[in-house]
C-alpha positions as CSV (number, residue, x, y, z in Angstrom):
1,M,30.7,25.7,43.6
2,Q,28.2,27.4,44.3
3,Q,24.6,25.6,44.8
4,R,22.4,25.1,41.5
5,R,18.7,25.0,40.8
6,R,17.1,21.7,40.4
7,T,15.1,21.2,37.3
8,G,11.6,23.1,36.9
9,E,12.9,26.0,39.0
10,S,13.0,29.6,37.3
11,S,16.6,31.9,36.9
12,S,16.3,34.8,39.7
13,E,18.3,36.6,37.4
14,G,15.2,37.1,34.9
15,G,15.1,36.7,31.3
16,G,16.9,34.7,28.7
17,A,16.8,30.8,28.8
18,R,15.8,29.3,31.6
19,F,18.3,27.2,33.5
20,S,17.5,23.8,34.6
21,E,19.7,20.2,35.3
22,P,18.3,17.3,33.6
23,T,17.4,15.0,36.2
24,E,18.4,11.2,35.2
25,P,18.8,11.0,31.0
26,A,16.1,8.3,29.4
27,P,17.6,5.7,27.6
28,G,18.9,6.2,24.1
29,Y,18.9,10.4,25.2
30,L,21.8,12.7,24.6
31,N,23.9,13.3,27.9
32,I,22.9,16.9,28.8
33,G,23.9,19.2,31.1
34,A,23.3,22.8,31.9
35,F,26.0,25.8,32.6
36,R,25.9,29.1,33.3
37,F,28.9,32.1,32.9
38,F,28.8,35.2,34.5
39,F,30.9,37.8,32.5
40,V,32.0,39.8,35.4
41,G,34.9,38.2,37.7
42,Q,34.2,35.0,34.5
43,R,32.4,32.7,36.7
44,W,31.1,29.7,35.5
45,E,28.7,27.2,37.2
46,W,28.5,23.7,36.3
47,S,25.7,21.6,36.3
48,D,26.6,17.8,37.7
49,E,26.1,16.6,34.4
50,V,28.8,18.9,32.8
51,A,31.3,18.0,35.5
52,R,31.0,14.1,35.2
53,M,31.0,14.6,31.1
54,H,34.6,16.4,31.9
55,G,35.6,13.3,34.3
56,Y,34.9,15.1,38.1
57,E,32.6,14.1,40.3
58,P,30.2,16.6,41.0
59,G,31.8,19.6,43.6
60,E,34.9,17.8,43.2
61,V,36.5,21.0,41.3
62,A,35.3,24.5,41.0
63,P,34.9,25.4,37.4
64,T,37.0,28.4,36.1
65,T,37.9,29.5,32.4
66,E,41.4,28.1,32.7
67,L,40.0,24.7,33.6
68,L,37.9,24.7,30.8
69,M,40.2,25.3,28.4
70,S,42.5,23.3,29.5
71,H,40.1,20.5,29.0
72,K,39.5,21.7,25.4
73,H,40.9,19.5,22.1
74,P,43.9,21.5,20.9
75,D,42.8,21.5,17.7
76,D,39.9,23.2,19.0
77,R,41.2,25.4,21.5
78,A,41.8,28.5,19.9
79,H,38.9,28.7,18.3
80,V,37.1,28.1,21.8
81,Q,38.8,30.9,23.4
82,E,38.0,33.7,20.4
83,L,34.1,32.5,20.8
84,L,34.5,33.2,24.3
85,D,36.5,36.5,24.1
86,H,33.4,37.3,21.4
87,A,31.0,36.7,24.0
88,L,32.5,38.9,26.7
89,Q,33.2,41.8,24.2
90,S,29.9,42.0,22.8
91,E,27.6,40.5,25.7
92,E,26.3,37.8,23.5
93,S,26.0,34.1,24.4
94,F,28.8,31.4,24.5
95,S,27.5,28.8,21.6
96,S,30.0,26.3,20.1
97,R,30.6,22.9,18.4
98,H,33.7,21.4,19.3
99,R,35.9,18.3,21.2
100,F,36.9,18.5,25.1
101,I,39.2,16.2,26.6
102,D,37.8,14.4,30.0
103,T,40.0,13.7,32.7
104,A,40.9,9.7,31.6
105,G,42.0,11.2,27.7
106,A,38.9,10.6,26.2
107,V,37.6,12.8,23.5
108,H,34.1,14.0,23.8
109,D,32.6,15.6,20.5
110,A,30.1,18.4,21.6
111,I,28.0,21.6,20.8
112,V,27.3,24.4,23.4
113,V,23.9,25.7,23.3
114,A,23.1,29.2,25.1
115,D,21.3,32.3,25.8
116,R,21.9,35.8,27.1
117,M,21.2,35.5,30.9
118,L,19.7,39.1,32.2
119,D,18.6,40.8,35.5
120,E,15.3,42.2,35.9
121,S,16.2,45.3,34.5
122,G,17.5,43.5,31.2
123,A,20.8,44.2,31.8
124,V,23.2,41.2,30.8
125,L,24.7,39.2,33.6
126,G,25.9,36.2,31.3
127,T,25.4,33.2,29.3
128,E,23.7,30.5,30.2
129,G,22.9,27.2,28.7
130,Y,23.6,23.8,27.9
131,Y,27.0,21.2,27.1
132,I,24.9,18.8,24.4
133,D,27.9,15.4,24.4
134,L,27.0,14.1,20.9
135,T,30.2,11.5,21.4
136,N,27.2,8.2,21.8
137,T,24.8,9.4,19.3
138,F,25.7,6.1,16.5
139,D,23.8,3.2,18.9
140,E,21.0,1.9,16.5
141,T,19.6,0.6,19.2
142,R,18.9,4.3,20.7
143,K,17.6,5.4,17.1
144,A,14.6,2.3,17.5
145,V,14.1,3.9,21.3
146,L,13.2,7.0,19.6
147,D,10.8,5.7,16.6
148,T,8.8,3.5,19.5
149,E,8.1,6.8,21.4
150,L,7.6,9.1,18.5
151,P,5.3,6.6,16.4
152,D,3.9,9.7,14.2
153,L,7.3,11.0,13.5
154,F,6.3,10.5,9.4
155,E,3.2,12.3,9.4
156,S,5.2,15.2,9.5
157,R,8.7,14.1,8.0
158,A,9.2,17.0,6.2
159,A,9.2,19.5,8.7
160,I,11.4,17.3,10.8
161,E,13.6,16.9,7.9
162,Q,14.2,20.4,7.1
163,A,14.6,21.4,10.8
164,K,17.1,19.1,10.9
165,G,18.5,20.3,7.9
166,V,18.6,24.0,9.9
167,L,20.7,22.1,12.6
168,M,23.1,20.3,10.5
169,S,23.9,23.3,8.8
170,V,24.1,25.7,12.2
171,Y,25.9,23.2,14.6
172,R,27.9,21.3,12.0
173,V,26.3,18.5,13.0
174,S,25.4,14.8,11.7
175,A,21.4,13.8,10.7
176,E,21.0,11.7,13.9
177,Q,23.0,14.1,15.9
178,A,20.7,16.6,14.4
179,F,17.5,14.8,15.1
180,R,18.6,14.3,18.6
181,V,18.7,17.9,19.7
182,L,15.4,18.2,18.3
183,Q,13.9,15.4,20.2
184,W,15.9,16.9,23.3
185,R,13.8,20.0,23.2
186,S,10.4,18.0,22.2
187,Q,10.7,15.9,25.8
188,E,12.2,19.3,27.6
189,T,9.6,20.9,26.8
190,N,6.6,18.5,26.2
191,V,5.8,19.8,22.8
192,K,5.2,17.6,19.8
193,L,8.3,17.0,17.5
194,R,6.3,18.1,14.5
195,A,4.8,20.9,16.5
196,L,8.7,21.9,17.4
197,A,10.0,21.5,13.7
198,K,6.8,23.2,12.3
199,Q,7.5,26.3,14.6
200,L,11.5,26.4,14.2
201,L,11.1,26.3,10.4
202,T,8.8,29.7,10.8
203,E,10.6,30.9,12.5
204,V,14.1,30.6,11.3
205,A,12.6,32.3,8.0
206,T,12.7,35.6,10.0
207,L,16.1,35.6,10.7
208,P,18.3,38.3,9.1
209,P,21.1,37.2,6.5
210,P,23.9,35.3,8.2
211,T,25.9,37.5,10.7
212,A,28.5,36.6,13.2
213,A,26.2,36.6,15.8
214,L,23.7,34.0,13.6
215,Q,24.4,30.9,15.8
216,S,23.2,33.2,19.1
217,Q,20.4,34.1,17.4
218,F,19.6,30.8,16.8
219,D,20.4,29.3,19.8
220,H,17.6,31.5,21.5
221,L,15.2,30.7,19.1
222,L,16.1,26.6,19.7
223,L,15.4,27.2,23.6
224,T,12.5,29.2,23.5
225,V,10.4,28.5,20.5
226,H,8.3,25.9,22.5
227,E,7.1,29.3,24.2
228,R,5.1,30.5,21.0
229,I,3.9,27.1,20.0
230,P,-0.1,27.9,19.7
231,P,-1.6,25.9,22.7
232,E,-3.3,23.4,21.0
233,H,-0.2,21.9,19.6
234,I,1.3,21.6,23.2
235,G,1.0,18.0,24.9
């Protein structure tokens, strides 16, 4: 597996979502790892977190499409293959909600949030983004941690609830899982949760009517919305 950048380093390929690896997940947070998929040659790069999600030690295996598909839940495998084929044919991002099985036989419930990966000229190289493991997101003590860290949550409850609803619809996740995805983006971008939610709702309204590419377009918003929040709302 090729060497990967550490958190904070930008992609040399330019454009698309910045590829970064979470350092150490904070207590009560989602288990998140990063990936890259180069369309030419179908070459994959996994972060250490994604390798561990699948039951491997970092560097133990070289990720391939065959290895990836072998871990998919039998009931989800055909769906994931269709999405992967669509990404290759359309040069769109590979985004999904599915289950995979690690080397110990444990089933993981995950969403893949991704954006296109471009070179300096704007040509599409592939797709890059994050695996978000939703498997262990029901611990009430974790929710208490989040409530402590977000004391002003209720000031903008309506916007946050609406943003949660958007994520629940697009990714077909529960309310708590949707909240954790928003909270992850808030922490990752150092943007207040209420500002992130309001900006996300503003930009969702600009999307065209639902199409086959809707999820890919929403992934782009989720991964880049922090870049368009007014400076006074950042921090």
